[in-house]
C-alpha atoms as an extended CHARMM CRD file, in Angstrom:
* protein
*
       114  EXT
         1         1  MET       CA             31.1870000000       -4.7000000000       10.5070000000  PROA      1               0.0000000000
         2         2  PHE       CA             29.8440000000       -1.2050000000       11.2090000000  PROA      2               0.0000000000
         3         3  PRO       CA             31.5340000000        2.0880000000       10.2570000000  PROA      3               0.0000000000
         4         4  GLY       CA             34.5180000000        3.0710000000       12.3810000000  PROA      4               0.0000000000
         5         5  GLY       CA             35.3890000000       -0.5390000000       13.1710000000  PROA      5               0.0000000000
         6         6  LEU       CA             32.5140000000       -0.9950000000       15.6580000000  PROA      6               0.0000000000
         7         7  ASN       CA             31.0900000000       -4.4400000000       16.1160000000  PROA      7               0.0000000000
         8         8  PRO       CA             27.2920000000       -4.8590000000       16.4160000000  PROA      8               0.0000000000
         9         9  ARG       CA             27.4580000000       -5.1250000000       20.2290000000  PROA      9               0.0000000000
        10        10  GLN       CA             29.4310000000       -1.8730000000       20.5560000000  PROA      10              0.0000000000
        11        11  MET       CA             27.0540000000       -0.1560000000       18.1420000000  PROA      11              0.0000000000
        12        12  LYS       CA             24.0410000000       -1.2690000000       20.2230000000  PROA      12              0.0000000000
        13        13  GLN       CA             25.6540000000        0.0330000000       23.4300000000  PROA      13              0.0000000000
        14        14  MET       CA             26.4680000000        3.3600000000       21.7800000000  PROA      14              0.0000000000
        15        15  MET       CA             22.8960000000        3.7310000000       20.4850000000  PROA      15              0.0000000000
        16        16  LYS       CA             21.5390000000        2.9160000000       23.9520000000  PROA      16              0.0000000000
        17        17  ARG       CA             23.6940000000        5.6790000000       25.4880000000  PROA      17              0.0000000000
        18        18  MET       CA             22.3050000000        8.0950000000       22.8850000000  PROA      18              0.0000000000
        19        19  GLY       CA             18.7380000000        7.2170000000       23.9030000000  PROA      19              0.0000000000
        20        20  ILE       CA             18.0220000000        5.1480000000       20.8120000000  PROA      20              0.0000000000
        21        21  LYS       CA             16.0910000000        1.9960000000       21.5950000000  PROA      21              0.0000000000
        22        22  THR       CA             16.3920000000       -0.8790000000       19.1460000000  PROA      22              0.0000000000
        23        23  GLU       CA             14.4560000000       -4.0670000000       18.6680000000  PROA      23              0.0000000000
        24        24  GLU       CA             14.9070000000       -6.7790000000       16.0650000000  PROA      24              0.0000000000
        25        25  ILE       CA             11.6130000000       -7.8510000000       14.5450000000  PROA      25              0.0000000000
        26        26  ASP       CA             11.1530000000      -11.4380000000       13.3590000000  PROA      26              0.0000000000
        27        27  ALA       CA              9.4530000000      -10.9900000000        9.9690000000  PROA      27              0.0000000000
        28        28  THR       CA              8.8670000000      -13.3810000000        7.0900000000  PROA      28              0.0000000000
        29        29  ALA       CA              7.8400000000      -10.6650000000        4.6070000000  PROA      29              0.0000000000
        30        30  VAL       CA              7.3530000000       -6.9130000000        4.3800000000  PROA      30              0.0000000000
        31        31  THR       CA              4.8830000000       -5.4070000000        1.8960000000  PROA      31              0.0000000000
        32        32  ILE       CA              4.9120000000       -1.7630000000        0.8630000000  PROA      32              0.0000000000
        33        33  HSD       CA              1.5990000000       -0.7360000000       -0.7100000000  PROA      33              0.0000000000
        34        34  GLY       CA              1.7820000000        2.0890000000       -3.2430000000  PROA      34              0.0000000000
        35        35  PRO       CA             -0.8800000000        3.5890000000       -5.4800000000  PROA      35              0.0000000000
        36        36  GLU       CA              0.4200000000        1.8270000000       -8.6020000000  PROA      36              0.0000000000
        37        37  LYS       CA              2.5860000000       -1.0380000000       -7.3290000000  PROA      37              0.0000000000
        38        38  GLU       CA              3.4270000000       -3.1800000000       -4.3230000000  PROA      38              0.0000000000
        39        39  ILE       CA              6.9270000000       -4.0430000000       -3.2130000000  PROA      39              0.0000000000
        40        40  VAL       CA              7.2330000000       -7.3600000000       -1.3870000000  PROA      40              0.0000000000
        41        41  ILE       CA             10.4360000000       -8.1690000000        0.5090000000  PROA      41              0.0000000000
        42        42  GLU       CA             10.6700000000      -11.8510000000        1.4480000000  PROA      42              0.0000000000
        43        43  ASN       CA             12.8890000000      -13.0040000000        4.3500000000  PROA      43              0.0000000000
        44        44  PRO       CA             13.9680000000       -9.5010000000        5.4110000000  PROA      44              0.0000000000
        45        45  GLU       CA             15.9780000000       -8.3710000000        8.4060000000  PROA      45              0.0000000000
        46        46  VAL       CA             13.8620000000       -5.7570000000       10.1830000000  PROA      46              0.0000000000
        47        47  MET       CA             15.1700000000       -3.4620000000       12.9090000000  PROA      47              0.0000000000
        48        48  LYS       CA             12.8670000000       -1.0980000000       14.8140000000  PROA      48              0.0000000000
        49        49  MET       CA             14.4570000000        1.9870000000       16.3580000000  PROA      49              0.0000000000
        50        50  VAL       CA             12.7830000000        4.5120000000       18.6270000000  PROA      50              0.0000000000
        51        51  VAL       CA             14.4530000000        7.9260000000       18.4790000000  PROA      51              0.0000000000
        52        52  GLY       CA             12.8640000000       10.8820000000       20.2430000000  PROA      52              0.0000000000
        53        53  GLY       CA              9.4690000000        9.1970000000       20.2780000000  PROA      53              0.0000000000
        54        54  GLN       CA              9.5710000000        8.4640000000       16.5200000000  PROA      54              0.0000000000
        55        55  GLN       CA              9.5590000000        4.8650000000       15.3150000000  PROA      55              0.0000000000
        56        56  ILE       CA             11.9690000000        4.0570000000       12.4930000000  PROA      56              0.0000000000
        57        57  PHE       CA             11.9930000000        0.7260000000       10.6870000000  PROA      57              0.0000000000
        58        58  ASN       CA             15.0990000000       -0.4020000000        8.8260000000  PROA      58              0.0000000000
        59        59  ILE       CA             14.5200000000       -3.2070000000        6.3270000000  PROA      59              0.0000000000
        60        60  THR       CA             17.4930000000       -4.9430000000        4.7200000000  PROA      60              0.0000000000
        61        61  GLY       CA             18.2340000000       -8.0380000000        2.6920000000  PROA      61              0.0000000000
        62        62  GLY       CA             15.7060000000      -10.4720000000        1.4310000000  PROA      62              0.0000000000
        63        63  GLU       CA             14.3040000000      -11.1690000000       -1.9990000000  PROA      63              0.0000000000
        64        64  ILE       CA             12.5280000000       -8.1910000000       -3.5330000000  PROA      64              0.0000000000
        65        65  ARG       CA              9.6900000000       -8.4250000000       -6.0080000000  PROA      65              0.0000000000
        66        66  GLU       CA              7.4350000000       -5.7240000000       -7.4050000000  PROA      66              0.0000000000
        67        67  GLN       CA              3.9080000000       -6.2030000000       -8.6610000000  PROA      67              0.0000000000
        68        68  GLU       CA              1.3860000000       -3.9090000000      -10.2970000000  PROA      68              0.0000000000
        69        69  VAL       CA             -1.7060000000       -2.9770000000       -8.3110000000  PROA      69              0.0000000000
        70        70  GLU       CA             -5.0640000000       -2.9240000000      -10.0020000000  PROA      70              0.0000000000
        71        71  ALA       CA             -7.0030000000        0.0870000000       -8.7930000000  PROA      71              0.0000000000
        72        72  GLU       CA            -10.3720000000       -0.7270000000       -7.2830000000  PROA      72              0.0000000000
        73        73  ILE       CA            -13.2310000000        1.5170000000       -8.3230000000  PROA      73              0.0000000000
        74        74  GLU       CA            -15.8410000000        2.3010000000       -5.7170000000  PROA      74              0.0000000000
        75        75  ILE       CA            -19.2670000000        2.7700000000       -7.2130000000  PROA      75              0.0000000000
        76        76  SER       CA            -21.8970000000        4.1500000000       -4.8820000000  PROA      76              0.0000000000
        77        77  GLU       CA            -25.5300000000        3.1050000000       -4.9300000000  PROA      77              0.0000000000
        78        78  GLU       CA            -26.4660000000        6.7350000000       -5.6310000000  PROA      78              0.0000000000
        79        79  ASP       CA            -24.3580000000        6.6870000000       -8.8180000000  PROA      79              0.0000000000
        80        80  VAL       CA            -25.9440000000        3.4140000000       -9.9430000000  PROA      80              0.0000000000
        81        81  GLU       CA            -29.4170000000        4.7980000000       -9.2850000000  PROA      81              0.0000000000
        82        82  MET       CA            -28.6820000000        8.0470000000      -11.1460000000  PROA      82              0.0000000000
        83        83  VAL       CA            -27.2780000000        6.2610000000      -14.2160000000  PROA      83              0.0000000000
        84        84  SER       CA            -30.1720000000        3.7930000000      -14.1530000000  PROA      84              0.0000000000
        85        85  LYS       CA            -32.7550000000        6.5850000000      -14.1580000000  PROA      85              0.0000000000
        86        86  GLN       CA            -30.9470000000        8.8100000000      -16.6820000000  PROA      86              0.0000000000
        87        87  ALA       CA            -30.3740000000        5.9830000000      -19.1760000000  PROA      87              0.0000000000
        88        88  ASN       CA            -33.6840000000        4.2490000000      -18.3940000000  PROA      88              0.0000000000
        89        89  VAL       CA            -32.0200000000        0.8610000000      -17.7490000000  PROA      89              0.0000000000
        90        90  SER       CA            -31.8740000000       -1.6280000000      -14.8950000000  PROA      90              0.0000000000
        91        91  GLU       CA            -29.5340000000       -1.0290000000      -11.9640000000  PROA      91              0.0000000000
        92        92  GLU       CA            -27.4670000000       -4.0620000000      -12.9860000000  PROA      92              0.0000000000
        93        93  GLU       CA            -26.9040000000       -2.5950000000      -16.4670000000  PROA      93              0.0000000000
        94        94  ALA       CA            -26.0740000000        0.7760000000      -14.8930000000  PROA      94              0.0000000000
        95        95  ARG       CA            -23.5210000000       -0.7970000000      -12.5320000000  PROA      95              0.0000000000
        96        96  ASN       CA            -21.8720000000       -2.6890000000      -15.4120000000  PROA      96              0.0000000000
        97        97  ALA       CA            -21.6340000000        0.5030000000      -17.4740000000  PROA      97              0.0000000000
        98        98  LEU       CA            -20.1010000000        2.3700000000      -14.5120000000  PROA      98              0.0000000000
        99        99  GLU       CA            -17.5320000000       -0.3860000000      -14.0120000000  PROA      99              0.0000000000
       100       100  GLU       CA            -16.6220000000       -0.3270000000      -17.7250000000  PROA      100             0.0000000000
       101       101  SER       CA            -16.2660000000        3.4630000000      -17.6730000000  PROA      101             0.0000000000
       102       102  GLY       CA            -14.0930000000        3.4750000000      -14.5640000000  PROA      102             0.0000000000
       103       103  GLY       CA            -16.8000000000        5.1280000000      -12.4670000000  PROA      103             0.0000000000
       104       104  ASP       CA            -17.3660000000        8.0080000000      -14.9310000000  PROA      104             0.0000000000
       105       105  ILE       CA            -21.1130000000        8.7430000000      -14.6850000000  PROA      105             0.0000000000
       106       106  ALA       CA            -21.4180000000       10.7760000000      -17.8860000000  PROA      106             0.0000000000
       107       107  GLU       CA            -19.5480000000        8.1850000000      -19.9440000000  PROA      107             0.0000000000
       108       108  ALA       CA            -21.6840000000        5.3710000000      -18.5080000000  PROA      108             0.0000000000
       109       109  ILE       CA            -24.9180000000        7.2060000000      -19.3910000000  PROA      109             0.0000000000
       110       110  MET       CA            -23.6840000000        7.9730000000      -22.9180000000  PROA      110             0.0000000000
       111       111  LYS       CA            -22.7190000000        4.3090000000      -23.4760000000  PROA      111             0.0000000000
       112       112  LEU       CA            -26.1470000000        3.1440000000      -22.3760000000  PROA      112             0.0000000000
       113       113  LYS       CA            -28.0310000000        5.6790000000      -24.4810000000  PROA      113             0.0000000000
       114       114  ALA       CA            -26.0150000000        4.9740000000      -27.6390000000  PROA      114             0.0000000000
């Protein structure tokens, strides 16, 4: 039951009169990707509303689980080449050192020269 004693059908009619378009979306899961974690909502109820040209998604219910996200490090070929030349090692060794140092060029060079 909705606030004010409205049933879902009355609520839909009222929203339509206010210019709010609604659409129920058949979803099996919703995933929210964050910088440090992901939130996965299994078997959710998803409602899409369009208000003044803006799309609003309302997600309710379901089973929620959170999981940590492992940050991917992008290592450019230029960085590999620079570390390889500075430390006088192969590009494979330079790439491994960059991966171990989290992409930190100076740290990778110092590890290889030590």
